[in-house]
C-alpha positions as CSV (number, residue, x, y, z in Angstrom):
1,M,11.1,-13.5,-7.1
2,S,12.4,-16.7,-8.5
3,R,12.6,-15.8,-12.1
4,S,14.1,-12.7,-13.8
5,T,11.6,-10.0,-14.7
6,N,13.3,-9.9,-18.1
7,N,11.8,-13.1,-19.3
8,L,8.3,-12.9,-17.8
9,S,5.1,-13.3,-19.7
10,C,2.4,-10.7,-19.1
11,A,0.5,-13.2,-16.9
12,E,3.6,-13.8,-14.8
13,F,4.4,-10.1,-14.5
14,Q,0.8,-9.2,-13.6
15,A,0.7,-12.0,-11.0
16,Q,3.7,-10.4,-9.3
17,L,2.2,-6.8,-9.4
18,P,0.5,-7.0,-6.0
19,E,3.8,-8.0,-4.4
20,L,5.8,-5.4,-6.3
21,I,3.3,-2.7,-5.4
22,C,3.2,-3.7,-1.7
23,C,7.0,-3.8,-1.5
24,G,7.3,-0.3,-2.9
25,E,9.3,-1.6,-5.9
26,K,9.8,0.8,-8.7
27,I,7.8,-1.1,-11.3
28,T,8.7,1.3,-14.1
29,D,12.3,0.0,-13.8
30,H,11.4,-3.6,-14.7
31,Q,12.3,-4.5,-18.2
32,H,9.0,-6.3,-18.9
33,F,7.1,-3.1,-17.9
34,Q,9.3,-1.0,-20.1
35,S,8.8,-3.2,-23.2
36,C,5.2,-4.2,-22.7
37,K,2.5,-1.7,-23.7
38,P,-0.4,-3.8,-22.3
39,C,1.2,-4.0,-18.9
40,R,2.0,-0.3,-18.9
41,A,-1.7,0.4,-19.8
42,L,-2.8,-2.0,-17.0
43,L,-0.7,-0.2,-14.4
44,A,-2.0,3.2,-15.6
45,D,-5.5,1.9,-15.1
46,L,-4.7,0.6,-11.7
47,D,-3.2,3.9,-10.7
48,A,-6.3,5.8,-12.0
49,I,-8.5,3.5,-9.9
50,A,-6.3,4.0,-6.8
51,Q,-6.4,7.8,-7.2
52,A,-10.2,7.7,-7.6
53,A,-10.6,5.5,-4.5
54,Q,-8.5,8.0,-2.5
55,Q,-11.0,10.7,-3.4
56,L,-13.9,8.6,-2.3
57,F,-12.3,7.9,1.0
58,P,-10.0,10.7,2.0
59,V,-7.5,10.0,4.8
60,E,-8.2,12.2,7.7
61,E,-5.7,12.7,10.5
62,P,-7.2,12.3,14.0
63,P,-7.0,15.4,16.2
64,D,-4.0,15.6,18.5
65,A,-6.3,15.6,21.5
66,L,-7.5,12.1,20.6
67,W,-4.0,10.7,21.2
68,E,-3.8,12.5,24.6
69,Q,-7.2,11.0,25.5
70,I,-6.1,7.5,24.6
71,E,-2.9,7.9,26.5
72,S,-4.8,9.2,29.6
73,A,-7.2,6.3,29.4
74,I,-4.4,3.8,29.3
75,V,-2.6,5.4,32.3
76,K,-5.9,5.4,34.2
77,E,-6.6,1.8,33.4
78,K,-3.1,0.7,34.5
79,T,-3.5,2.7,37.7
80,N,-6.9,1.1,38.4
81,H,-5.4,-2.4,37.8
82,S,-2.4,-1.8,40.1
83,L,-4.7,-0.6,42.9
84,R,-6.6,-3.9,43.0
């Protein structure tokens, strides 16, 4: 970030939100966030949307056997190629 978050306008801060979120930054530590009620409300809305989306599309871990099948297929493919 080229400019201090202390002096950001709401538009500037909100433009940086995707980058801050993706980087894992603790947005609640930024001075603009702490002093700006509209930006806090926006982030609360985004968080609610993200939580609702997770409920719509729950993350499911693949079964352990799947990884074994993938590894076996790779080994088999390598063996077939080396025999040619």
